Residue frames as qw, qx, qy, qz and C-alpha x, y, z in Angstrom:
[[0.000, -0.883, -0.469, 0.000, 0.00, 0.00, 0.00],
 [0.423, -0.466, 0.075, 0.773, 2.92, 2.33, -0.50],
 [0.223, 0.289, 0.542, 0.757, 1.28, 3.57, -3.70],
 [0.075, -0.788, -0.574, 0.209, -1.16, 5.77, -1.76],
 [0.253, 0.324, 0.138, 0.901, -1.53, 9.31, -2.97],
 [0.128, -0.636, -0.557, 0.519, -2.89, 11.98, -0.71],
 [0.250, 0.851, 0.355, 0.295, -4.60, 15.09, -1.95],
 [0.449, -0.323, -0.074, 0.830, -2.51, 18.17, -2.03],
 [0.199, 0.910, 0.291, -0.217, -3.35, 21.76, -2.74],
 [0.583, 0.213, 0.232, 0.749, -1.55, 23.50, -5.53],
 [0.068, -0.819, -0.251, 0.511, -1.28, 27.17, -4.76],
 [0.447, 0.887, 0.039, -0.109, -0.55, 29.98, -7.20],
 [0.100, -0.785, 0.584, 0.182, 3.23, 29.51, -6.88],
 [0.737, 0.341, -0.545, -0.210, 2.92, 25.93, -8.13],
 [0.040, 0.339, -0.859, 0.381, 3.95, 24.34, -4.84],
 [0.647, -0.315, -0.644, -0.259, 2.08, 21.37, -3.47],
 [0.153, -0.335, 0.599, -0.711, 0.93, 21.82, 0.11],
 [0.162, -0.247, -0.952, 0.083, -1.00, 19.23, 2.12],
 [0.388, -0.497, -0.306, -0.713, -4.66, 19.96, 2.62],
 [0.150, -0.188, 0.699, -0.673, -5.74, 20.29, 6.23],
 [0.258, -0.409, -0.868, -0.113, -8.52, 18.11, 7.53],
 [0.208, -0.154, 0.192, -0.947, -11.19, 20.59, 8.44],
 [0.090, 0.341, 0.899, -0.259, -14.13, 19.28, 10.43],
 [0.062, -0.543, -0.552, -0.629, -17.47, 20.31, 8.98],
 [0.167, -0.215, 0.313, -0.910, -19.21, 23.10, 10.80],
 [0.095, -0.365, -0.911, 0.166, -21.94, 21.87, 13.07],
 [0.255, -0.385, -0.254, -0.850, -25.25, 23.58, 12.51],
 [0.405, -0.146, 0.534, -0.728, -27.80, 23.94, 15.29],
 [0.818, 0.104, 0.300, -0.481, -29.73, 20.69, 15.63],
 [0.736, 0.470, -0.464, -0.150, -27.44, 18.74, 13.29],
 [0.844, -0.413, 0.341, 0.003, -25.80, 15.50, 14.31],
 [0.356, 0.666, -0.648, -0.097, -22.27, 14.64, 13.29],
 [0.859, -0.001, -0.512, -0.025, -21.25, 11.01, 13.40],
 [0.515, 0.047, -0.640, 0.568, -20.43, 9.93, 16.92],
 [0.195, -0.229, 0.291, -0.908, -22.61, 12.51, 18.63],
 [0.297, -0.424, -0.855, -0.022, -25.41, 11.32, 20.90],
 [0.132, -0.063, 0.244, -0.959, -27.47, 14.35, 21.71],
 [0.203, 0.388, 0.847, -0.301, -30.89, 13.67, 23.15],
 [0.342, 0.573, 0.083, -0.740, -32.27, 16.47, 20.98],
 [0.349, 0.404, -0.645, -0.547, -31.59, 14.32, 17.91],
 [0.040, 0.004, 0.998, -0.049, -32.97, 11.00, 19.17],
 [0.479, -0.335, -0.546, -0.601, -36.46, 9.80, 18.38],
 [0.603, -0.487, 0.245, -0.582, -38.74, 9.33, 21.40],
 [0.987, -0.085, -0.112, -0.079, -38.25, 5.56, 21.21],
 [0.717, 0.328, -0.358, 0.500, -34.45, 5.80, 21.08],
 [0.112, -0.618, 0.342, -0.699, -34.45, 8.40, 23.84],
 [0.818, -0.405, 0.111, -0.393, -36.32, 5.96, 26.07],
 [0.971, 0.059, -0.164, 0.162, -33.85, 3.19, 25.30],
 [0.567, 0.430, -0.320, 0.625, -30.71, 5.25, 25.79],
 [0.114, -0.528, 0.321, -0.778, -31.76, 7.35, 28.76],
 [0.254, -0.134, -0.910, 0.299, -33.77, 4.72, 30.63],
 [0.167, 0.498, 0.551, -0.649, -36.78, 6.98, 31.00],
 [0.427, 0.632, 0.613, 0.207, -39.49, 7.96, 28.56],
 [0.267, 0.286, 0.204, 0.897, -39.22, 11.02, 26.35],
 [0.316, -0.748, -0.452, -0.370, -42.49, 12.14, 27.91],
 [0.615, -0.632, -0.248, 0.401, -40.65, 12.70, 31.21],
 [0.444, -0.122, 0.148, 0.875, -38.17, 15.00, 29.47],
 [0.025, 0.497, 0.479, 0.724, -40.88, 16.79, 27.52],
 [0.434, -0.772, -0.385, -0.258, -42.85, 17.54, 30.70],
 [0.077, 0.715, -0.412, 0.560, -39.75, 18.47, 32.72],
 [0.775, -0.502, 0.223, -0.314, -40.00, 15.63, 35.23],
 [0.826, 0.335, -0.435, 0.127, -36.96, 13.64, 34.12],
 [0.149, 0.512, -0.631, 0.564, -35.01, 14.54, 37.28],
 [0.465, -0.204, 0.600, -0.618, -37.70, 13.12, 39.58],
 [0.710, 0.131, -0.480, -0.498, -38.94, 10.36, 37.29],
 [0.499, 0.077, -0.846, 0.172, -37.55, 7.49, 39.38],
 [0.002, -0.044, -0.673, 0.738, -39.21, 8.91, 42.52],
 [0.508, -0.076, -0.190, -0.837, -42.73, 9.07, 41.06],
 [0.665, -0.059, 0.584, -0.461, -45.53, 6.84, 42.31],
 [0.352, 0.011, 0.897, 0.266, -46.14, 3.51, 40.58],
 [0.411, 0.685, 0.571, -0.189, -49.45, 4.86, 39.24],
 [0.210, 0.880, -0.152, -0.397, -47.73, 7.77, 37.48],
 [0.197, -0.454, 0.787, 0.368, -44.97, 5.50, 36.13],
 [0.427, 0.298, 0.851, 0.069, -47.64, 3.18, 34.79],
 [0.356, 0.828, 0.302, -0.312, -49.43, 6.15, 33.21],
 [0.078, 0.764, -0.458, -0.448, -46.27, 7.30, 31.40],
 [0.302, -0.159, 0.903, 0.260, -45.71, 3.73, 30.16],
 [0.449, 0.551, 0.692, -0.125, -49.28, 3.57, 28.86],
 [0.293, 0.880, 0.012, -0.374, -48.89, 6.84, 26.96],
 [0.084, -0.615, 0.682, 0.386, -45.50, 5.83, 25.54],
 [0.387, 0.054, 0.909, 0.143, -46.77, 2.41, 24.44],
 [0.451, 0.702, 0.505, -0.221, -49.82, 3.94, 22.79],
 [0.194, 0.847, -0.268, -0.415, -47.66, 6.43, 20.87],
 [0.170, -0.426, 0.831, 0.314, -45.32, 3.64, 19.72],
 [0.481, 0.323, 0.815, -0.013, -48.30, 1.54, 18.60],
 [0.411, 0.838, 0.199, -0.300, -49.43, 4.47, 16.44],
 [0.022, 0.730, -0.569, -0.379, -45.91, 4.72, 15.01],
 [0.353, -0.125, 0.911, 0.175, -45.86, 1.00, 14.18],
 [0.469, 0.570, 0.667, -0.100, -49.24, 1.33, 12.43],
 [0.381, 0.251, 0.393, 0.798, -47.92, 4.24, 10.37],
 [0.095, -0.855, -0.485, -0.158, -50.33, 6.76, 11.90],
 [0.272, -0.950, 0.102, 0.113, -47.58, 8.84, 13.52],
 [0.583, 0.625, -0.405, 0.326, -43.98, 9.69, 12.70],
 [0.808, -0.420, -0.256, 0.324, -41.40, 8.60, 15.25],
 [0.404, 0.364, -0.153, 0.825, -40.05, 12.06, 16.00],
 [0.203, -0.293, -0.546, 0.758, -40.33, 14.62, 18.74],
 [0.251, 0.036, -0.141, -0.957, -42.56, 17.01, 16.80],
 [0.560, -0.203, -0.665, -0.451, -45.08, 14.26, 16.20],
 [0.456, -0.282, -0.753, 0.382, -44.88, 13.24, 19.86],
 [0.037, -0.193, -0.317, 0.928, -45.55, 16.80, 21.03],
 [0.422, -0.042, -0.351, -0.835, -48.50, 17.13, 18.65],
 [0.562, -0.219, -0.788, -0.124, -49.82, 13.76, 19.85],
 [0.339, -0.302, -0.662, 0.596, -49.60, 14.77, 23.51],
 [0.122, 0.122, 0.073, -0.982, -51.09, 18.21, 22.87],
 [0.496, -0.141, -0.578, -0.633, -53.99, 16.55, 21.03],
 [0.532, -0.314, -0.776, 0.128, -54.61, 14.25, 24.01],
 [0.166, -0.209, -0.445, 0.855, -54.43, 17.19, 26.43],
 [0.315, 0.024, -0.164, -0.935, -57.16, 18.93, 24.44],
 [0.561, -0.186, -0.703, -0.395, -59.38, 15.85, 24.09],
 [0.544, -0.351, -0.702, 0.296, -59.19, 15.02, 27.80],
 [0.163, -0.865, -0.121, -0.460, -59.35, 18.73, 28.80],
 [0.767, -0.546, -0.125, 0.313, -56.32, 18.63, 31.09],
 [0.539, 0.618, -0.066, 0.569, -54.11, 21.30, 29.52],
 [0.068, -0.725, 0.264, -0.633, -54.02, 23.50, 32.64],
 [0.857, -0.491, -0.041, -0.151, -53.87, 20.74, 35.23],
 [0.379, -0.707, 0.595, 0.052, -50.79, 19.64, 37.20],
 [0.366, 0.484, -0.747, -0.273, -48.50, 17.27, 35.32],
 [0.095, -0.122, 0.970, -0.190, -49.08, 14.20, 37.47],
 [0.507, 0.379, 0.608, -0.480, -52.87, 14.30, 37.35],
 [0.508, 0.611, -0.279, -0.540, -52.66, 15.13, 33.63],
 [0.186, 0.376, -0.892, -0.170, -50.65, 11.94, 33.02],
 [0.248, 0.105, 0.914, -0.303, -53.05, 9.75, 34.96],
 [0.529, 0.522, 0.351, -0.570, -56.14, 11.16, 33.22],
 [0.465, 0.583, -0.480, -0.462, -54.63, 10.82, 29.75],
 [0.060, 0.240, -0.969, -0.021, -53.56, 7.25, 30.51],
 [0.397, 0.281, 0.757, -0.437, -57.09, 6.44, 31.72],
 [0.549, 0.597, -0.015, -0.585, -58.46, 7.90, 28.48],
 [0.325, 0.485, -0.752, -0.305, -56.10, 5.75, 26.40],
 [0.140, -0.032, 0.973, -0.183, -57.09, 2.63, 28.34],
 [0.507, 0.446, 0.489, -0.552, -60.75, 3.46, 27.71],
 [0.507, 0.601, -0.352, -0.508, -60.09, 3.86, 23.98],
 [0.165, 0.354, -0.913, -0.121, -58.26, 0.54, 23.90],
 [0.301, 0.162, 0.876, -0.339, -61.07, -1.28, 25.70],
 [0.546, 0.562, 0.234, -0.575, -63.69, 0.29, 23.45],
 [0.384, 0.560, -0.598, -0.426, -61.65, -0.67, 20.41],
 [0.103, -0.130, 0.985, -0.056, -61.66, -4.28, 21.59],
 [0.384, 0.437, 0.729, -0.361, -65.43, -4.12, 21.45],
 [0.372, 0.364, 0.637, 0.568, -65.37, -2.52, 17.99],
 [0.029, 0.880, 0.412, -0.236, -66.73, 0.91, 18.93],
 [0.032, 0.906, -0.243, -0.344, -63.71, 2.95, 17.82],
 [0.910, 0.264, 0.220, 0.231, -62.20, 1.46, 14.71],
 [0.489, 0.753, -0.103, 0.429, -59.91, 4.42, 13.98],
 [0.461, -0.854, 0.215, -0.107, -58.39, 4.77, 17.46]]
């Protein structure tokens, strides 16, 4: 492999000078190979890498997530699983914008937008469970 030729820059004087390796500029929100920023991960990957659901980060409870009651943890799991089921069915994109729209939609449907986060989670999870039970009985075919 001694026949390797590296690129050189020929300047105006005719001399060959080695070209410097310049790292590409990183734009806001862009991911360069090797970076693992949570802002770039899908909600599903965020959950797998961080060990807590993206919902916890989105609602600002990621620092206290492990200390929450089992009911609230179950509620976040229910919401996350429902979102992922919609992604698998092709009804939602697996990105943070879609997740935020999904959660905002549920907040409006259940009328909990101005309620405390913990009660909001429990009520939305109860709503999802109701939809799932009703779907089993064939009442909501598009849910």
